[in-house]
C-alpha positions in Angstrom: -39.6 23.4 57.3 -37.3 25.7 59.2 -35.2 22.6 60.3 -31.6 23.4 60.7 -28.7 20.9 61.0 -25.3 21.9 62.2 -21.9 20.2 62.1 -18.4 21.1 63.0 -15.6 21.9 60.6 -11.9 22.7 60.6 -11.1 24.6 57.5 -9.1 27.6 56.4 -10.3 30.9 54.9 -13.2 30.3 52.6 -14.3 33.0 50.2 -18.0 33.2 49.4 -17.7 35.8 46.6 -19.0 38.5 48.9 -17.3 38.0 52.3 -14.6 35.8 53.8 -15.1 33.4 56.7 -11.8 33.4 58.7 -11.2 29.9 60.0 -8.1 28.9 61.8 -7.0 25.3 62.3 -7.5 25.7 66.0 -11.1 26.8 65.9 -14.2 24.7 65.4 -16.9 26.3 63.2 -20.4 25.1 62.5 -22.2 25.5 59.3 -26.0 25.4 59.4 -28.2 24.4 56.5 -31.4 26.5 56.3 -34.2 26.8 53.8 -33.6 29.8 51.6 -37.3 30.7 52.0 -38.0 30.4 55.7 -41.6 30.3 56.8 -41.3 32.9 59.5 -40.4 35.6 56.9 -43.3 37.1 54.9 -41.0 38.7 52.4 -43.0 41.9 52.4 -46.0 40.2 50.9 -48.7 42.3 52.7 -51.0 43.8 50.1 -49.3 41.9 47.3 -52.0 39.2 47.0 -52.2 37.6 43.6 -51.5 40.8 41.6 -47.8 40.4 41.4 -45.2 37.7 41.6 -44.1 36.6 45.0 -40.8 38.5 45.6 -39.3 35.3 46.9 -39.6 33.8 43.5 -37.5 36.6 42.0 -34.9 36.3 44.8 -34.7 32.5 44.3 -34.5 32.9 40.5 -31.7 35.4 40.8 -29.9 33.1 43.2 -30.2 30.0 41.0 -29.5 31.7 37.6 -26.4 33.5 38.8 -24.7 30.2 39.7 -26.5 27.6 37.6 -24.4 25.3 35.3 -26.7 24.1 32.5 -24.4 21.3 31.3 -24.1 19.9 34.8 -27.6 20.5 36.2 -29.9 20.7 33.2 -32.5 23.4 32.6 -32.7 26.0 35.4 -36.3 26.0 36.7 -36.6 29.8 36.7 -40.4 29.8 36.0 -43.2 27.3 35.8 -42.7 26.5 32.1 -38.9 26.0 32.4 -39.4 24.0 35.6 -41.9 21.8 33.7 -39.5 21.3 30.8 -36.8 20.3 33.2 -39.1 17.8 35.0 -40.5 16.4 31.8 -37.0 15.1 30.9 -36.9 13.0 34.0 -40.5 11.9 33.7 -39.7 10.8 30.1 -36.8 8.7 31.3 -38.9 7.1 34.0 -41.9 6.3 31.8 -39.7 4.7 29.2 -38.5 2.4 32.0 -42.1 1.4 32.7 -42.4 3.5 35.9 -45.9 4.8 36.2 -46.2 6.2 39.7 -44.0 9.3 39.8 -43.3 12.1 42.2 -42.0 15.6 41.5 -41.0 17.9 44.4 -40.1 21.6 43.8 -39.1 23.1 47.1 -39.1 26.6 45.7 -40.8 29.7 47.0 -44.5 30.0 46.2 -44.9 26.3 45.4 -45.3 25.0 49.0 -49.0 24.7 50.0 -48.1 24.3 53.7 -46.9 28.0 53.8 -50.5 29.1 53.7 -52.6 31.3 51.4 -50.4 34.3 51.9 -47.3 32.6 50.6 -48.6 29.8 48.4 -49.0 30.8 44.7 -51.5 28.2 43.5 -51.5 29.7 40.0 -47.7 29.1 39.7 -48.1 25.6 41.0 -51.0 24.9 38.6 -49.2 26.5 35.7 -46.3 24.1 36.3 -48.7 21.1 36.1 -50.3 22.5 32.9 -46.9 23.0 31.2 -45.8 19.6 32.4 -48.8 18.1 30.7 -48.0 20.0 27.5 -44.4 18.8 27.5 -45.4 15.2 28.1 -47.8 15.3 25.2 -45.2 16.9 23.0 -43.0 13.9 23.8 -45.9 11.6 22.9 -45.9 10.1 26.4 -49.6 10.9 27.1 -52.6 11.8 25.1 -54.3 14.0 27.8 -54.0 14.4 31.5 -56.4 15.1 34.3 -55.0 17.7 36.7 -56.5 17.3 40.1 -56.3 20.0 42.8 -57.6 19.3 46.3 -61.1 20.7 46.2 -63.5 22.9 44.1 -62.6 26.0 46.0 -59.1 25.9 44.5 -60.4 24.7 41.1 -63.0 27.5 40.8 -60.4 30.2 41.7 -57.9 28.9 39.1 -60.6 28.8 36.4 -61.7 32.4 37.3 -58.1 33.7 36.9 -57.6 31.7 33.7 -60.9 33.1 32.3 -59.8 36.7 33.1 -56.4 36.1 31.5 -58.0 34.5 28.4 -60.4 37.4 28.0 -57.6 39.9 28.3 -55.6 38.0 25.7 -58.5 37.9 23.3 -59.1 41.6 23.8 -55.5 42.4 23.1 -55.5 40.2 19.9 -58.7 41.9 18.6 -57.1 45.3 19.2 -54.1 44.2 17.0 -56.4 42.8 14.3 -58.4 46.0 14.2 -55.3 48.1 13.7 -54.1 45.8 10.9 -57.5 46.0 9.2 -57.4 49.8 9.3 -53.9 49.8 8.0 -54.5 47.6 5.0 -58.0 48.7 4.0 -58.4 49.8 0.4 -59.0 53.6 0.2 -62.7 54.2 -0.4 -63.7 50.6 0.5 -67.3 50.5 1.7 -68.6 48.9 4.9 -71.1 46.9 2.8 -68.3 45.4 0.6 -66.4 44.3 3.7 -69.5 42.7 5.2 -70.1 40.7 2.0 -66.5 39.5 2.0 -66.8 38.4 5.6 -70.0 36.6 4.8 -68.3 34.7 1.9 -65.4 33.7 4.1 -67.7 32.5 6.9 -69.8 30.5 4.3 -66.7 28.8 2.9 -65.3 28.1 6.4 -68.6 26.4 7.3 -68.5 24.4 4.1 -65.0 23.2 4.8 -65.8 22.3 8.3 -68.9 20.3 7.2 -66.8 18.4 4.7 -64.1 17.7 7.2 -66.7 16.3 9.6 -68.1 14.0 6.9 -64.7 12.7 6.0 -63.5 12.1 9.5 -66.6 10.2 10.5 -66.7 7.8 7.5 -65.2 4.6 8.7 -62.6 6.1 11.0 -62.7 4.5 14.4 -61.3 5.8 17.6 -58.4 3.4 17.5 -57.4 4.0 13.9 -53.9 5.4 13.1 -55.4 8.6 11.9 -57.3 9.4 15.1 -54.3 8.3 17.2 -52.1 10.6 15.3 -54.6 13.5 15.7 -54.7 12.9 19.4 -51.1 13.8 19.7 -50.9 16.5 17.0 -53.9 18.6 17.6 -52.1 21.5 19.2 -55.3 23.5 19.5 -56.9 21.1 22.0 -55.8 21.4 25.7 -53.4 18.8 26.9 -55.2 18.6 30.2 -58.5 18.9 32.0 -58.6 20.7 35.4 -60.8 19.2 38.2 -60.6 18.5 41.9 -60.3 15.3 43.9 -63.1 16.1 46.3 -65.4 18.5 44.4 -67.5 20.8 46.6 -68.2 18.0 49.2 -68.0 19.1 52.8 -65.7 16.7 54.5 -66.1 16.2 58.2 -63.2 15.6 60.6 -65.1 12.8 62.4 -65.7 9.1 61.7 -67.7 9.9 58.5 -64.6 11.3 56.8 -63.5 8.1 55.1 -66.9 7.4 53.5 -67.4 11.0 52.5 -64.0 11.2 50.8 -64.5 7.9 49.0 -67.9 9.1 47.7 -66.4 12.4 46.6 -63.5 10.8 44.8 -65.8 8.4 43.0 -67.7 11.3 41.7 -64.9 13.6 40.8 -61.5 12.0 40.3 -62.6 10.0 37.2 -60.7 9.9 33.9 -62.7 10.8 30.9 -62.4 9.4 27.4 -58.9 10.1 26.0 -57.3 10.9 29.3 -54.5 8.5 30.3 -52.6 10.3 33.0 -53.3 12.0 36.3 -51.4 14.9 37.8 -52.2 15.4 41.5 -51.2 18.8 42.9 -50.1 19.4 46.5 -51.8 16.7 48.6 -51.1 17.1 52.3 -54.1 16.6 54.6 -55.8 13.4 55.8 -58.7 13.7 53.3 -56.0 14.0 50.5 -54.3 10.8 51.7 -57.6 8.9 51.6 -58.4 10.3 48.2 -55.0 9.2 46.8 -55.5 5.7 48.2 -58.8 5.5 46.3 -57.3 6.9 43.1 -54.4 4.5 43.3 -56.7 1.5 43.9 -58.5 2.5 40.6 -55.7 3.7 38.4 -52.4 2.8 40.1 -51.8 -0.3 37.9 -53.0 1.0 34.6 -52.4 4.7 34.3 -49.6 7.2 34.8 -50.0 9.0 38.1 -47.7 12.0 38.8 -47.9 13.6 42.3 -46.5 17.1 42.4 -45.3 18.7 45.6 -46.7 16.2 48.1 -46.6 17.4 51.6 -48.0 14.2 53.2 -46.1 13.4 56.3 -46.4 9.7 55.7 -47.0 8.2 52.2 -49.8 5.7 52.1 -48.8 2.1 51.3 -50.4 2.4 47.8 -47.5 4.8 46.9 -44.8 2.3 47.8 -44.0 1.9 44.1 -43.6 5.7 43.6 -40.3 7.0 42.3 -39.0 10.5 42.8 -38.1 11.6 39.3 -37.4 15.3 39.8 -36.7 17.2 42.9 -34.9 20.5 43.7 -34.2 21.9 47.2 -32.2 25.2 47.3 -30.5 25.9 50.6 -28.1 28.4 52.3 -25.2 27.2 54.4 -24.0 29.7 57.0 -21.2 29.6 59.5 -21.7 29.2 63.3 -22.9 32.3 65.0 -24.3 33.8 61.8 -27.5 31.8 61.4 -29.8 34.2 59.5 -27.3 37.0 60.1 -26.0 39.6 57.7 -23.0 37.6 56.4 -23.7 35.8 53.1 -23.9 32.0 53.1 -22.9 29.4 50.6 -25.4 28.5 47.9 -26.4 24.9 48.0 -28.8 22.9 45.8 -29.9 19.3 46.4 -31.2 17.9 43.2 -32.7 14.7 41.8 -33.0 13.9 38.1 -34.1 10.4 37.3 -32.3 8.0 36.6 -29.5 9.6 38.5 -29.4 9.6 42.3 -29.7 12.8 44.5 -26.8 15.2 44.0 -25.6 18.2 45.9 -24.2 21.3 44.3 -22.3 24.1 46.1 -21.2 27.6 45.0 -18.5 28.7 47.5 -16.7 31.4 45.5 -19.7 32.9 43.7 -18.4 31.5 40.3 -21.0 28.8 39.8 -22.2 25.5 41.2 -20.0 22.5 41.4 -21.0 19.0 42.5 -20.1 18.1 46.1 -19.3 14.5 45.8 -19.6 11.8 48.5 -21.2 8.6 49.5 -24.7 8.0 47.8 -27.8 7.8 49.8 -28.2 4.6 51.7 -31.7 4.3 50.2 -32.8 6.4 47.3 -36.5 6.6 48.1 -39.5 8.7 46.9 -38.7 11.4 49.5 -36.1 14.1 50.0 -32.6 13.3 51.3 -32.0 14.0 55.0 -30.5 17.3 56.1 -27.7 15.3 57.7 -26.8 13.7 54.4 -26.8 17.1 52.6 -24.7 18.5 55.4 -22.1 15.8 55.1 -21.7 16.5 51.3 -21.3 20.2 51.9 -18.9 19.7 54.8 -16.7 17.4 52.8 -16.6 19.7 49.9 -15.7 22.8 51.9 -13.0 20.9 53.8 -11.5 19.8 50.5 -11.1 23.3 49.2 -7.6 24.9 49.0 -7.0 27.2 52.0 -7.1 30.9 51.1 -4.3 33.0 52.5 
């Protein structure tokens, strides 16, 4: 992160939509590619905590939506749900081609665990995984997933926030129901009469539920068409279960680490009945790598494994079959001498949508992204394209633009 790559260019005047870069044919200008959410900028987050959305997300959403071309680039990942919908299309294509070890990489503000607790919005990252699981079940690609965060500290905090939100939602719904009951109550209706009606409704509901239980348990096995159909169509049941790879195990940094991680994974990262996919969120440290090796040894050949926002410096050999199915990397290209300065830069997005290769999109004039064409990657791997390759695409695109007088 924070890596910048520069290259020389000889182009004319290029309009960005806000400013002009005056470039004569006798001068050499450099354009630098920099992350649009640099790590050394806290974006005024002090005191923000988890109460409000990271302002970087709003800045990035505005930047993307103002230039996005839906026909060319698909769904704009402006929030976790839309991002999951966009990613699910690529996951669908990959799974239907018998790919079962998949990677998704969203290099968007708030999704990067390596930025630390002040920057990383773990709820946004988790919500993306939860929505992705929903979308995959809607497409009948999975029955239920196990979403694994790194440890119980993360899981407990996510569960706490979820519980608070659910309680607030229930409270709001009850308030609406009470207002409706008061609105439609018959004039002069007694409290006793209402209680009798409620008792009758509850009695009938209990009777129906009992009959349903008897019917569904008479000769209907777990592999019958009826139960298989219900697994996909029961919208009331969650599409995922949240747990952690390592539980609450204290992992040492010494020679005992390997055995401790293996024991923790064997206790925690286990699929339950009906779960046929794993979604692993933001692995990056050495214990995470060991955990993934153990998980892949157990499920890598038989289940769908989706790794979201890996920040592992080197992928373990067990992830050699992994395929990057969806990736997005927003960037800003700036001219020489104005790296991080006041002058606006060119909007750039590197994007991967399986089965297509990585593409680069550039908005020079402020009127929308267009594809910057060029040679494909020498090797389309499970990682991001190199900054040099992105730079070459941007450079070639800018040099091919008509000169502005």
